[in-house]
N, C-alpha and C positions, 0 to 999 in steps of 0.2 A: 169488757168481755168480748164485744164484737170485734175489736181490733185484734185481740189475741187469737180468736178463732179464725180470722182471715189469714193471719200469719201461719197458723198451724195447718190450714188447708192447703197452703202453697208448698210446704216443705216436701211432701212426697214428689211433687213435680220436679223440684230442684234436684232431689236425690236421683230420680230416674234419668234426667238429662245428664247429670254428671257421671252417673254410672255407665251409661252408654258410651260417653266420651272416653272414659278410662278403659273400658273393655276393648275398644277399638285400637287404642294406642299402647296399652301397657305391654303387650307382647313384644312389639318392636323395640320398646325402650329396654326391656330386659335383655334382649339379644345384643344390644349395642353397649350396655353398661360395662361389660367386661373388657372392652377394647379401648382404642384411642378416641373413638367417636362416642359421645354420650348425649343422650336426648332426654329432656325432662319437660314437664308441662304442668299446668294447673288450670282450674276453672272454679270460679266462685260466683255466687249470686246473693245479693243483699236485698233486704226489704227495709224500707224506711217509713216511719210514721211520725209526724210532728203535730203538736197542738196548734201551732201558728207558724207562719213563714214556710218556705219551701227549701228543702235541702236534698241534693241529688235527685232532682225531679219534682213532680207535683205531689208533695207529701203532706200538705196542710189538711188535717182532718181526713186523710185518706192514706192509702198505701202506695208508695212509689216502688216500682220494680226496676228502676233505671240505674241500678248500680251493679255492674257486671264486669268481670275480668276473665278473659281467656287468653292463655299464653302458651307458647311452646318455644323452648330454647335448646340450643345445641352447642357443644364445644368439641373441637377436634384438635388434638395435639399432632401437628404435622411432623415435627422433630422435637427432641427434648426441650429446646429453647424457644419454640414458636407454637403458639396456640391461637386458633380461630374460635371466636364466640359470637353468637347472634341470638336474638329473640324476636319472634313475631308476636304482636300483642293486639288484642281487641279490648279496648277500655271504654265502657259506657258509664257516664257520670252525669246524669241529668242533662241539662242544656249545655254543659261545658264540653262534653265529649260524646260523639255519636256512635262510638263503638267500631268505627272503621278499622280494618287491619292495617298495621304499619310496622316498620322495623323499629322496635323500641331501643335496641342497641345492636351494634355489629362492629366488631373490632379485631385487630391483629395485636396480640400481646407477645412482645419479644423480651424474653428474660435474658438480658445482656450479661449479667453477672450473678453468680450464685455460689454460696459457701455455707458452712454450718453456722456462720455468724450473721448471715443476712443475704439479701439479694437486691438487685436493681434492674430496671428495665424501662421499656417504652411501649405505650399503647397508642394505636392510631385507628381512627374510624369514628363511628357514632358511639360516644362514651357516656356512661352513666355519670351524672354530676355528683361529686363529693359534696354533700350538703347535710351537715349534722350526722347523727348516728344511723338514720334509717333510710335516707333517700335512695341509696344505691340498690336497696332490696325492697322498696316500698310496694312494688307491684305483686309480690308473692305474699299472700295473706298469712302463710304459716310463719313468716319472719317478722310480721308486724306485731306489736304488743297489743293491738286492739283492732276493731273493725276499721276505723279510720284513725290515721295518725293525728297527733295534736295539731289542730288547725292554726294555732298561733305561729307555728314554725313551718309546717308542711301543708300549705293551702291546696285544697282540691281545685279551686277556681283558677289558680295560676300554675297547675301541675306541669303543663307542657313547656312552660318557660324554664323550668328548673330541673326537670327529670333527666334530660340528656342534652348533649351538644356534639356537633361535628368538629373534630379537631384532633389534638394529640395530648398525651399525658405522660409525664416523667414520674416514676415512683421509685422509692428506696425503702427497704425494711432492714432494721437492725435488731438482732436477737441477743439477749444476754440473761444473766441470772436474775436481774432486777425486772425483767419483762421485755416487751418488744416495742419498738418505736417505728411507726410508718409515716413517711412524708410523701405527699404527692402534689404536683403542680400541673395544671392543665390549661390549655388555651383552646377555646372552641366557640362555635357560633350556635347559640340556642335556637330552638325551633319557634319561629314567629309567624310563619305563613298560615295562620289559622284565625278564624273569626274569634275563637275563645281568647287568644292572646290580645287582640285589640279590645274586646269587651272588658277584659280584666284591667286594662290600663285606662280606657276612656269611658267605661260604663255604657258604651254604644259601639256600633260598628261603622266607622267612617270609611269612605271609599278608597283611601290611600293605603300604603303598605308600610309595615315596620321593617326596617333594615338593621339587623344586629351587627355590632362590631365584635371582634374577638373578645370573649369574656374570660378573664383570668380567674382561676379557681385554685386556692391553696388549702390543704388540710394537713394537720398534724394529729396523729392518733397514738396514744400510749396505752398499752395493755399490760397489766402487771398481775402477779400472783396467780398465774394460770387463768388469765382473763377475768379474775374476780373484780379487778378495777379497770375501768375504761375512762380515759380523759381525752377530749378532742377539742381542737380549735379549727374553725372553718372561716375563710374569708373569700367572698365572691363578689364580682362586680358585673352587673348587667348594664350595657350602654346601648340604647336603641335610638335610632334616628327614624323620623317619619317623613315619607315621601307623599305629599298630597296627591289625591286623585282628582278626577274631573269634577268641577263644581263643588269643591271641598271647602268647608268652612274653616278647616284647620290649616295652619301654616306648617312649614318644614321645621318642626320642633325636635326636641331631644328629651329622652327620658333616661334617668340614671337611678339604679338601685344598688346599694352596697350593704349587704347584710354581713354582720360579724356574729358568729355563733360559738358559744362556749357550752360544752357538753360534758356530763359526768354520769357514771353508772357504777353501782356496786352490786355484784351478783353473789349471793350466798347459795347454799345447797337447794333451798326451797323457796326463796324469796329474792326479789330484786327491787332496787330503788334507782330511779333514773330522773335526771333533771337536765333541761337545756334552757339557755338564756340567749336572746338575740337582740342586737341593736341594728336597726335598718335605717340607713340614710337614703332619703328619696328626694330627687330633684326633677322638676318639670319646667322646661323653659322653651320660649319662642314659638308656642303653638298659636298664639294670638288671643283675642278677647274671649273667644268661645271656650277656651281651655287655659285659664290664666296661669302664670308662673307660680310655682309654689316650692317650698323647701320644708321638709319635715324629718324628724328623727323619731322613728317608731320603736316600740318596745314589745317584746314577746317573751313569755317564759311558761314553763309547766313543771310540775313535780308529780311523779307517777310511782306508785308502788304496786307490785304484783306478788301473789302468794300461791304456791302450788300446794293445796291442802290434801290432795290425793294424786296418785300417779297420772290420772287422765284429766284432772280438774285443776283449773287455775282461776283466781279472781283478780280483779284490777280496780284500783281507785286512782283518780287523777284530777288535779286542778290545773286548768289551762287558761292563760290570760293573754289578750292581744290588745294593744293600743296603737292606733295609727299615728298619733302624734303625742310624744311625751309632754309637750308644753300645753296640750289641750286634751288631757286624758278623758274628761267627761264628754268631749265633743260639743260643748256649748258654744265656743267661738266659731266652730265650723257651721253649726246650725244657724247662728246669727248672720253669718256671711252668705250662706247658700240656701237657707230655708229647707234644708234637708234634715232628717232626724239626727239628733245628737248621738243616739245609740248606734248609728251605723258606723261610728268611728272606733268602736271597741267591742270586745266580746269576752265574757268570762264563763267558762264551761266546767261544771262539775260532772265527772263521768264515773259510772260504776259498771263493770263488765264481768262476764264469766265466759270461760272457754272450756269446751269438752272435746277431747280428742277421742272420737269413737274408735278409730284405728289410727295407725301412723299416717295413713293417707287421707283420712276423712275427718274434718273438723267442723264443729258447730260453735257459733258464738252468739251472745246476746249482750246488748249495751243499753244503758239509760243515760241520757244527757239532760241536765238542767242548765239552760243557757240564759245569760243576761247580755243583751246586745246582739247586733247582727253583723259585726265587722268582717266575718269570714264567709258570709253568704254570697252566692253568685247572682249577678244581675240577670243572667239568662233565665234563672228559675224564679226570680222575683222582680219582674219588670216594673211593677207599680210600688214605688217607695212608700206611698201613703198607706199601703196595706200592711206594711211591716209592723211587727209588735216587739216591744222591748224584752219581755219575758216569754220564754217558750221552752217546751220540753220535746224530747225526741227519743223514740224507741227504735233500735236497729236490731235486725237478725241477719246472720250470714251463715251460709253453708259453703264449704270449700273442699275440693279434692286436689290431689297432686299425684304425680307419678314420676 
């Protein structure tokens, strides 16, 4: 009861903050919405409590307020075939992200060909990475199916490595009676100049720098029967080189990650069923004895169902599983070799959630997670591996506004 009362006492403050933000900006947004320049934004504040371990801040037997997203985006159609789009974002996520304002994406979209049967074009700039069904819109809480996306596929701890990249993307869309088919291929450099990127890979922050190579990103997406069916395949490769710093224990090594993601979704009038399955090949080489060579094939999947039982209410149930190495699903071989907890190599998460749309612009959410394993937890929030616990529970609340 104490935990719930603490959550309840904080909700009015969240609402007041968000309301002030919306009042200041909604008028200008309304004035621009009718023309070629369109401006939108969002603000969300989450509260996290865990029985053990820490997630999105110091949440173990206390309440973490370190999950916050504030963004403003704009699009401007210069001419019928060229559009400019950009978003400024402040993303606070425990020790992995400090909430500093940055350009989340900023691009020029040239629609080179368009007809009633399809279109094709080129995007250049800082692009959102095509990664599963949700990555391109993961920062807007209203488009997410839950407070946090399934961590087996969309890790919060490695978000900055996969959310966007600087480069170019070719895309083509084909429309027909059977549905629509979209294909995109991008080449870009992911954002690696952060402490969070290094900690995600090394579980520490060595003095050197990660240098990304151009990362290819291919996605095929089919939508049929008026978007009732959605099927997608995503292939991405991250190839990072390490340049040692002064007095560095690590050598000039190389890290490769190649995820293949298969996605499917069925949408009925009041319910939806979604599943995604990923195979991730990971290779670590030439870093020296302090970070030995390794090769692993990881496995991730989730199955999720949502049901809208009233016009403003929706419930969700999900099972989410992550295994760092398919050949060592229990983590026992890893524990024997490293003396680290075996349960740090996997995570299985049962999630139940509810969403209430107070108005079209104001949303409240609550979620309960029962988790076995710590495979998706961030080292920044859990620096002492000896303090980790295999079984843990999590309660999350979120308030979000958009305009």
